[in-house]
N, C-alpha and C positions, 0 to 999 in steps of 0.2 A: 553661605556661599554656594552650597550644594555641589561642591567639587573637591577633589583631593588637592592638597597643597602641592605646589611646585617645589622641588628641592631648594631653589633659590630663595623662596619665601621663608622657609624654615631657617636657612642659612643667615638671612638678614636679621632674624630674631636673635639667633645665637651671637652674631657679630655685634648687635646692639648691646646685648647683655655683657659682652666682654669689653665693651668700650667705656670710656670715661663718662659718656652720657648716662649710663646706668649706674654710676658709682654710689648712688644713695639707695639703690634697690637692695634690700636684705630680707632674708627669711620669708620668701613668698614663692609661689609657683606661677610662672607665666605660661598661659595656655595659648598655643598658636593652632587653634582648631577651627578657625573660620566661623566661630559662633555656634559650633555644634552643641556644646553643653548649655547654651542659653535657651535652647529650644526653638530658636528662630532660623536655624539653618535648614 
């Protein structure tokens, strides 16, 4: 993405993780880094 995340973008990830839509997500790390760690950012 080549930019810093907006606070709202990080908040959306947190809200999704707290929602019922993520109820089957366990024992993992969700990175909201815009692809930084993939090397494509």
